[in-house]
N, C-alpha and C positions, 0 to 999 in steps of 0.2 A: 597897223598892222594889219590889224582886223578887216578895218574899212578898206584897203588897198588890195586884200586875198578876195573879198566878198565881191568888189569891182570887179578886178580882174576876171574872176571867175562868169559876174554875169554878162559882161559883154560879147563873148561868143555865141550866148542865147539870146541878147536883143537883137545880134545883128543878123541870126537863121530869121527869128519875127520877123524883121523889118524886111528882110529881103521877098518872103513870101508873102507879106504884106500885100507889098508894092512890086510886084513882078516887072514894070519895068525898068529895077534896078539890079534885077539880078540878070545882069548880061550874061552872057554865053562867052563860052570858049573852048573852044574843043581844038587838043595839037596832041597829038595819039603817042610821037613819037617824045615830047615833053612829058608830058603823065608818064608814061613807059619809065623812064630814067630818073625822072624826080623820085618817084612813090618806089623805084626799085633800090635807089643809092637809099632811101631812108628806113626801108627796109633790112639793106647787107649792114649799116652803120647801127641799127638798133640790135641785129645779131650777134654785132661784135659786142656790145655792151653786154648781151645777156648771157655771153660766153664766159667774159668776165667775172661776172658777178657768181655766175654757175662753179666755177673753178673757186673762187673765195670761199664759197658753201660748199662745195666738196674738201677742202683742205681745212677748214674748219671745225669741218663735220656741223653746219649748222643751218637747221632746218628751211629759215627765215628766206636766207640768202638763195638758197635749193630754187624754193618757189619763185623768187622774184625773178630769177633767172626762167625760169620755166614761163613765167609770163610774160617776159620780155620774148622769149625765145617765141612762143604761140602770135602774138600781135605783128612780130617781126615777118614770122613764115608767112601768114595769111595775110599781111602787108604786101611782102614780097608777090605771093601767088596773083592777089589783086591787079599786080602790073605788069606781070606775067600773060594774063588773061584780059589786056588791054588791046580792044577791037581794032584791026588794021596794022597791029606789029607781028605780033607771032600766030593770031587768031586772025582771019577776017573777019568776023562778027563777033560782038558781044554775047556771052551766053551767061547762066545762073551762076557761073564758077567766077564770073569778074565783080557780077552784081552784090552776091553773099559772100562771097569770102570775107570781107571788110565788119561787117558785122556778125559773121561765126568767129571770126578769130579774137573781135573785141570781148565776144561773150568769155569764150574759154579763158583767156588774160584775165577777165575780171574774178571768171572763179577760184585763180589760181591767185591772183594778186588779194583776194579778200583771206584765202586758206596760209599766207602768209602773212599775213597781220596778226595773228592768233599769236600768244604767248605758248609755246608749247612748254610741258615739263622736260627733262631732259631725255629720259627713257621713250619719249615719244618724240622726242625732237633725231633722236637716234635710228629710230626705227622707220622714220620718213628719211633718210641720208641712206639708210642700209637696202634701199628701195628706188634710189637714184638714176641705175641705169633704166630699170622700167620705168621709171615716170617720163625720162627724156625720151627711150622708144616709144611711148604712145604718142607724146605730142609729135613726134618725127615721122611714125609711122599716119596720123590725120593729116600730118601735112604733103605726105608722099601722095595719100590715097585721095587726096582733094585735088592732088597737082596732075594725078593720071586720069581721073574724069574730068575735069576742067579744059587741059589743052589738048585730052584724047577726043574731045566732044563726046565724051559718054553719057547715056543718063545716069541718074538725073536732072545733070550740072549742063547738057549739052542744051537745053531749051532756053529760049529768050524767057524774060523775067517782067513779067504787067507789074508795077507797081500796086495798082488795087488789091492782087493778089497777094503780094510779098508784106502789104503793108501790116495786116492783122496778126499773120502768123507769126513775123519778125518781132511784134509791138509786144507779145507776149515775151519772146523770148529775150528780150531787151532788156524787158524792165529786172530781169532777173541780172543779165549784167550790171545795169545800173546802179540796183542795189548791192550787188557785190564791189564793184568799184567803191560806193558811197560808205560802206564799211570799212573798207580798206584805206580810204582816204581820213577819215577821221581816227581811226585807229594811230596812225602816221604824222597826222597832227600832235596828237598827244606824245607820240614818242618824240617828234621835233623838239616840243617842249618841256619836256622831261630832261630831255640829252641836250637840249640849244645846240641842236644840229641843224647845218642848213642843207647836209646831204637827205635827211630824213625829211625836212620840209618840203625839197625836191621831187622825194618819190611821193609826199600825200599830193602836192600840187598836180602833178603828172598823172597823177590815179584821177584826180578831177578833171580834170582837163579828158582823159580819156571815157569816161562816162559821159560827159557831154558832148564827146564826138559821135558815141553810139546813137544817143537822142538825136544830133544833126544828120547820121545816116539814114535814119530811117525817117526824119522830117526832108529827106532830099533825094528820094527815090524816083521821084516823077522830075526831077532838075537837072538830071546828068549833065556834066560840062556846064555848065552855067555857077556862078560863086557862091550859091547856098550848095551846090554840091563839093564843089572844090575846098569850101570851108573846114570839114572837118580832115581831109590832108595836112592843111594847115595845121592845124590842135594836133595832130596827133604826134606832126614831125617835133612843133616847141613843146612838146612831153617831152621827148625821146631827148631833145635840145638839153631842155631843163637838168635833165635827170644827168648827163653824160658833162654838161659845163660844172654841175655840182660834184661829181666824184672826182673831175678832174682837179678841181680844189684843193681837194683832201690830199693830205700828207699820203705820199704810196705806201709808206709803211700799215699795213690793216687799215687800207684805204675804206675799206664799206663798215667798220667797227661799229658807226652809228646807226647800225643796222641791225644790229648783233642780235639774238634772243639774250634774255636776262642772263640765260643760265652758261653761255658763251663770253658774254660780259664781265661774268664777274659768277662764279659759281662754283661750288665747293665738291672736290673731288678727295677721292685718295688715288694716291700716285704712288711710281717707285723711279727716285731719279739715282742717275749714275754719275757720278766726277770719277775725273780721269787727269793726272798730268803725270808728267816727267820727272821723275826723282832724278837733282843731279841737273836738272836744266841751266842752272845760273852759273855755273861753273864749266859748263861746256858752251855756250852764248860768250862768257868771258875768254875762253881758250881760241874762240874760229870768229872768224867773222860773221856780219849778218849773212850774206849771200848761203853759207853752210848753214844756219839757224834756218833760213828759210827754205832750203830744199829738203834739210829733214823733217819739219812739220808740213811739207807738201806732201811727202812721201807717208807719213802716218798720218796725217789727216786726210788725205786724198785715198785711204783705203779704208781708214775707219769709220768714218761720218758714213758713208753709203753703205757701209756694214750695218749699221746702227740702224738706218731707216730701210733699207729694203728689205733686210733679212727679220729684223725683230719689228718693225713697225712703230720703231722710237722717234721722238723726235728730238733732233739737235738744237738745244736752243740757243745754245754760244758756244765760241771759242773765246778765253780769257790768257792771252797768251799763249802757253802751253797747255790749258785747260779744255778738255772738252766736258759740256754738261747736257746730261741728255736726259729726256723725261719719257714714263709711260702710263697708257692710263691717263693722258691730259686731256682726251675729250672724253672722259669716257666711256668707252666701249670697248675696253682690255680687261677684264675680269682676273685674266692669268699675269697682271704687270709687274709681278713681283719677283716669276720667272722670268720672264723676258727679260727684266736688265738685271739677274742672274747670268743667265744665259750670255745674255750681249757683252756683260762686265769679262767671262770667261771669252769669248771669242776674240776680245779686244786683245785681251794681251795674249793669246794664242798668236794671231796674225801682226803684231806689232814685233813678237817676236822673231816671226818668219822673215820680216823687213829689213828690221835693227841692224845696221851695221858695229862694227867693233866699238867704237868708240859714242857713238850715242845714247844719251839717255833712256831711264826705263819706266816704263809705266807703274803705276799704283792708281787704285783703285778703291773708290766708297762709294755705297750702296746702301741706299735707306727707304722703308715705306711707313707713308703715312699721310696724315690729310692736308689737305692745301686749299688754297684759292686759286684758281685758274681765270686770269681773266686779262683784260688791258690796262695799262698805264704808260702815262705820257700824252702828250698831243704832238700837235704839231708839229715837225723836225726831227721828235723820235717817239716813237711809239712799238710797243709790243705787244705779244699776247703773251704773255711768260705764269710761271706760278709761284706763290708768296706762301712764307709762313716757316715754322721752326723745323717742318719736316727738310727741308730747302738746305736750311745753316748746319743741321746735323751729317747731312749727307758729304756737304764738302768740309765736315770736321772731321768724319772717319775716312776720307779720303788722305788727311794729311796725317793719320795715325798707320796708314796703311805701309809696312816695307816695301821698296822697290820689287815689281814684279809680283804684287800680291795684290789679294783684294779682302779689303773689309767690309762686314755687310753686319747693317743694326738687326737686332734681337727682332724687331718686327718683320726685317726680310725675312729674317730664319724662319718665323710661325708660317710664312707663305710660302714654303717651299717643301717640296716630298719630303718624307721624311729618310730615304734613300741619299740624300742629299752630303755630299763629302764636306763636313764643318769641323773646325777646331776651335773651341770655346778660349775668349783672350780674355785675360783678368778684366774687369770691369774697368772702363777707361773715363779717368776723369777729361773732360772736355769743356775746354774754353765755354763760358755762358751756360752747360747746364749745372744746374744745382745739386742733380745727384751723377753717381757713375753710370754710364750706359753699357749697357748690356752688348756686346759684339761679338764677332765670329771672323775667321780668317773661311772664305769658302774656296776650296780647292776641287768640286767636281760635283757633276750632275746627275 
């Protein structure tokens, strides 16, 4: 495997050396429309990949995926700007915007790739994700400014660039990009080996190819439209295709989980879990047809699940029959998770009562707070990002102890609520699987 990797990475460099050493082999193919469309399409496809990865990072609050997405966005954006500035299409002649867009974009993307390869602790990762909009805005602002200066042929990008003038300056700049890609590639090869992941391997291989693309861009500044110049276009396209193909082969649930930070993949959290199910659901199901059961659950869940997500920023982990299972602070960014869970339970009871029809069963709720391991379980075919531990089990048991229409909370949840919370102590509960009685309360209001 190692020999094949080294061979695959050595071939592009060997080819550029051969073409520069034997100019007669470095044939010229100048087709502006073909260049425009091929490069633009590659940039658009890579931008789509960037959006998919960034969305996964935003949803999981994973800084690594966010930074990978930004790296793809930068490389795709500058590649698209290189296409738009193709001479003879939108512009009459080439300018610095056409020549320099790709190396600048590759260096910016390389720095972001290197940043993504760091194993951040939870607090740092959450801080990066909190600035996601600012980071995306910065990349987009750079792309927009470059587009305006290049396409409007404004200084300093309106001038033509002589290879001799650009090579020295870009060479120093490119060293930074090559080093960044090298660091990222090594780190992702390590992740791929540790997690046995084809997707992480594809990311590592792609970053290595992008480092080579940057080297070849510099080596071919004086050979525009010749084979040596077209080579870096091909390498960039291959790198994008490799990542897209590897991602496509992953199971759609948690598709990018092989790239998660260790804290996202399996990290300890203190969370609050909310379980709610319908008391009397089985008799209702026996007395009514499946259509009536479906209509009832659609009415209930269609109102309650969005409420938990939109108003309390909880995550609805699952529906199991008539049960809702929701989690607060799964990402580690909600210090008030117990209060959120308690308020969500109260609002769930209020709203379900408002939409309930006379013969429908009534919700009962259990809320518990405690430590869990939050991470990915399963493999291709079924993979979820869930929470695991006794906290989850006890939350489900408390739900079973709640009277219809009531909310039972654990003592650990009560300890996180304001002193003014309206709670009624219950006798110590004997819960299946627990050696000692459990302290619990009925929550009536906050």
